[in-house]
C-alpha positions in Angstrom: -61.3 41.1 62.3 -61.3 43.1 59.0 -60.0 41.8 55.6 -56.8 43.6 56.0 -56.1 42.1 59.4 -56.9 38.7 58.1 -54.5 39.0 55.2 -51.7 40.2 57.5 -52.3 37.1 59.7 -52.2 34.8 56.7 -49.0 36.5 55.6 -47.4 36.0 59.0 -48.5 32.4 59.0 -47.0 32.0 55.5 -43.7 33.5 56.6 -43.4 31.3 59.7 -44.2 28.2 57.5 -41.5 29.1 54.9 -39.1 29.8 57.7 -39.8 26.4 59.3 -39.4 24.8 55.8 -36.0 26.4 55.3 -35.0 25.3 58.8 -36.0 21.7 58.0 -34.1 21.9 54.8 -31.0 23.1 56.5 -31.3 20.4 59.2 -31.7 17.8 56.4 -28.5 19.1 54.7 -26.6 19.0 58.1 -27.7 15.5 59.0 -27.1 14.1 55.5 -26.1 11.4 55.1 -26.9 9.5 58.2 -27.3 6.0 56.6 -26.0 4.1 53.6 -26.6 5.5 50.1 -27.8 3.2 47.3 -26.2 3.7 43.9 -28.2 2.1 41.1 -26.1 0.9 38.2 -28.6 0.2 35.3 -26.4 -2.6 33.9 -25.0 -5.9 35.0 -22.1 -6.4 37.4 -18.6 -6.3 35.9 -19.1 -3.7 33.1 -17.5 -0.3 32.9 -20.3 1.5 34.7 -20.2 -1.0 37.5 -16.5 -0.8 37.9 -16.4 3.0 38.0 -19.3 3.1 40.4 -17.5 0.8 42.9 -14.2 2.7 42.7 -16.2 6.0 43.3 -18.2 4.3 46.0 -15.2 3.2 48.0 -13.8 6.6 48.0 -17.1 8.3 48.8 -17.6 6.0 51.8 -14.4 7.4 53.4 -15.5 10.9 52.9 -19.1 10.7 53.9 -18.9 8.2 56.7 -21.6 6.0 55.0 -21.4 2.9 52.8 -22.3 3.2 49.2 -24.4 0.1 48.3 -24.2 -0.7 44.6 -27.3 -2.2 43.2 -27.1 -3.6 39.7 -30.5 -3.4 37.9 -30.0 -4.7 34.4 -32.7 -4.9 31.8 -34.1 -3.2 28.7 -30.7 -1.7 27.7 -30.5 0.2 31.0 -34.1 1.5 31.0 -35.2 -0.6 34.1 -32.5 0.7 36.4 -32.8 4.3 35.2 -36.6 4.4 35.8 -36.0 2.8 39.3 -33.7 5.7 40.0 -36.1 8.3 38.7 -39.0 6.9 40.9 -36.9 6.8 44.1 -37.4 9.1 47.0 -35.7 12.4 46.3 -33.8 12.3 49.6 -30.3 11.6 48.4 -30.2 8.1 49.7 -30.8 6.7 46.2 -28.7 7.8 43.3 -28.5 6.4 39.8 -25.6 6.2 37.4 -26.2 7.3 33.9 -24.3 6.7 30.6 -24.7 8.1 27.1 -26.9 5.1 26.2 -29.3 5.6 29.1 -29.4 9.4 29.3 -28.9 10.6 25.7 -29.7 7.7 23.4 -32.5 5.6 24.9 -35.0 8.5 25.4 -35.0 9.2 21.6 -34.5 5.7 20.3 -35.9 3.1 22.7 -39.6 3.0 23.0 -39.3 1.4 26.4 -37.6 4.5 27.7 -40.6 6.6 28.6 -38.6 9.2 30.5 -37.0 12.4 29.7 -33.7 13.1 31.7 -33.9 16.9 31.8 -37.4 16.7 33.3 -36.9 13.6 35.5 -33.4 13.7 36.8 -30.8 16.1 38.2 -27.3 15.7 36.9 -24.8 15.8 39.9 -21.3 15.1 38.7 -19.3 13.2 36.0 -17.8 10.1 37.5 -15.5 9.3 34.7 -14.9 10.1 31.0 -13.5 7.5 28.5 -12.5 8.2 24.9 -13.6 5.8 22.2 -11.3 4.4 19.5 -11.9 2.6 16.2 -10.0 -0.6 15.7 -9.6 -2.8 12.7 -8.5 -6.3 11.9 -4.8 -6.5 11.2 -5.3 -8.4 8.0 -6.8 -5.3 6.3 -3.4 -3.7 6.4 -4.8 -0.2 7.1 -3.5 2.3 9.6 -5.7 5.4 9.4 -9.3 6.3 8.8 -8.6 7.6 5.3 -6.8 4.3 4.6 -10.0 2.5 5.7 -12.2 4.7 3.5 -10.0 4.1 0.5 -10.0 0.4 1.2 -13.8 0.4 1.4 -14.1 2.1 -2.0 -11.7 -0.3 -3.6 -13.3 -3.4 -2.0 -17.0 -2.5 -2.1 -19.3 -4.6 0.1 -16.5 -6.4 2.0 -16.2 -4.4 5.2 -18.1 -5.6 8.2 -18.6 -3.9 11.6 -18.8 -5.7 14.9 -21.4 -4.1 17.2 -23.0 -4.9 20.5 -24.3 -1.6 22.0 -26.5 1.4 20.9 -23.5 3.6 21.2 -21.5 1.4 18.8 -24.3 1.1 16.3 -24.9 4.9 16.1 -21.1 5.4 16.0 -21.0 3.2 12.8 -24.0 4.9 11.3 -22.7 8.4 12.1 -19.3 7.6 10.6 -21.0 6.4 7.4 -23.0 9.5 7.2 -20.0 11.8 7.7 -17.5 10.0 5.5 -19.4 7.9 2.9 -17.8 4.7 4.3 -20.0 1.6 4.1 -19.8 -1.3 6.6 -22.2 -4.2 7.0 -23.3 -4.4 10.6 -22.9 -7.7 12.4 -24.6 -7.9 15.8 -22.8 -9.6 18.8 -23.9 -10.4 22.3 -21.0 -8.6 23.9 -17.5 -7.2 23.5 -15.7 -10.5 24.0 -17.4 -12.3 21.1 -17.1 -9.2 18.9 -13.5 -8.6 19.5 -12.7 -12.3 19.0 -14.0 -12.0 15.5 -12.1 -8.8 14.8 -8.9 -10.3 16.0 -9.5 -13.3 13.8 -10.3 -11.1 10.8 -13.9 -12.4 10.5 -15.1 -8.9 11.3 -13.4 -5.8 9.9 -13.8 -3.1 12.5 -15.3 -2.0 15.8 -15.7 1.2 17.8 -15.3 0.8 21.5 -14.1 2.6 24.7 -10.4 2.8 25.0 -10.4 0.9 28.4 -11.8 -2.1 26.7 -9.7 -1.8 23.6 -6.3 -1.3 25.1 -5.5 -4.8 26.0 -6.2 -5.9 22.4 -4.2 -2.9 21.0 -1.2 -3.4 23.4 -1.0 -7.1 22.5 -1.0 -6.2 18.8 -4.2 -8.2 18.1 -6.0 -5.3 16.5 -4.9 -1.9 14.8 -6.2 1.4 16.2 -6.9 3.8 13.4 -8.7 6.9 14.9 -9.9 8.4 18.1 -13.6 9.2 17.7 -13.6 12.2 20.1 -12.1 15.6 19.6 -8.8 14.9 21.5 -6.0 12.5 21.3 -5.4 10.0 24.1 -2.2 10.0 26.2 -2.5 6.2 26.0 -2.4 6.2 22.2 -0.4 9.4 21.3 0.2 8.2 17.6 -3.4 7.7 16.8 -5.1 10.7 15.2 -8.6 12.0 15.7 -11.6 12.2 13.5 -11.2 16.0 13.4 -7.7 15.5 12.1 -9.1 13.1 9.5 -11.4 15.9 8.3 -14.6 14.5 9.8 -16.9 17.2 11.1 -19.8 17.1 13.5 -19.0 13.6 14.8 -18.0 12.9 18.4 -18.4 9.5 20.0 -17.2 9.1 23.7 -18.2 7.4 26.9 -19.0 8.8 30.3 -20.5 7.6 33.6 -22.3 10.3 35.6 -24.2 10.6 38.9 -27.9 11.6 38.8 -30.6 12.0 41.4 -34.4 12.2 41.2 -35.6 15.7 40.0 -36.9 16.9 43.3 -33.8 16.2 45.4 -32.9 19.3 47.5 -30.1 21.7 46.2 -28.1 21.2 49.4 -27.9 17.5 48.9 -27.0 17.8 45.1 -24.2 20.3 46.0 -22.9 18.0 48.8 -22.8 15.0 46.5 -21.0 17.0 43.8 -18.4 18.4 46.2 -17.7 15.0 47.8 -17.5 13.3 44.4 -15.0 15.9 43.1 -13.0 15.2 46.3 -13.2 11.5 45.9 -12.0 11.7 42.3 -8.9 13.5 43.3 -7.9 10.9 45.9 -4.8 8.9 45.2 -6.5 5.4 45.1 -9.1 6.7 42.5 -6.5 8.4 40.4 -4.3 5.2 40.4 -7.2 3.0 39.4 -8.4 5.5 36.7 -4.8 5.6 35.3 -4.8 1.8 35.0 -8.3 1.9 33.2 -7.5 5.0 31.1 -10.5 6.9 32.6 -10.3 10.6 32.6 -11.6 13.0 35.3 -14.0 15.8 34.4 -13.9 18.2 37.5 -17.2 19.8 36.9 -19.4 21.6 39.4 -23.2 21.1 39.3 -23.8 23.8 36.7 -21.0 22.5 34.5 -22.2 19.0 34.8 -25.7 20.1 33.7 -24.2 22.0 30.7 -22.2 18.9 29.7 -25.3 16.7 29.9 -27.3 19.2 27.8 -24.6 19.1 25.1 -24.5 15.3 25.1 -28.3 15.1 24.8 -28.5 17.5 22.0 -25.6 16.0 20.1 -27.0 12.5 20.3 -30.5 13.6 19.5 -29.3 15.3 16.3 -27.2 12.3 15.2 -30.0 9.8 15.9 -32.6 12.1 14.0 -30.3 12.2 11.0 -29.3 8.5 11.2 -32.8 7.2 11.8 -33.8 4.4 14.2 -31.6 1.3 14.6 -32.6 -1.7 12.5 
């Protein structure tokens, strides 16, 4: 056989191979899912990420016909679980939940996070979006962020900040960079210990997600002074935003999103996105989200990717400006 004939034969073989591959991919998409899906939550049970994942999982089970098995893999500020998700088989049967801390903050601030989400993961859908709010001790007598800044200038060195997460720490440092406000950071093991001290007036302020803050706000135990995102919250309509307070280039918010290993087929990514968006519109999910003050972001795969790119860029810029945590 001459060289031209050989090339034609190889070309035919290649076409058949590609066709078989496409057929296998289509079969995979048609059969998926045919067994339970494991959702890795890179934090302990009972937190916001765990709660949202379980709400989402219950709704997804009814839509997919398969159980969503939640696996809590805590450790190294979310690094351990995230890496387990990255290293999973890219077959759609292991997904990993991501948050600002694990996806946008850890890769540029935590030496243990030897991963890069745009390279190692595919964003699928946003599970829930939660605004953040700054609260202060009632004994300060301040009602707005400008009030707090004025108080800080008049009482130099007296303001303290209760922190327990990377998001909260960079929220403090970013606010100081943007406003000139100075607060002495005080580390806590968790939200309960931190808020106990803010309520008692032993700590001056904290920045936390609105879901966690609302019980303390509604009981009158602390005073909300500013939303740290671009929009007001329906739950706190009288609390202004940092933008309204004249603070530029500063947005602190919270979200939980669904990711899969990078090589997961497009058909599965699109399937998970479509089913997730359907799940988030179901009445049980909407009812639970309303109770927890969690907002829905109805993003397709492309919109989810763009949202994540903005988050990663924004946090990287803030962290670069603020420098590493102490």
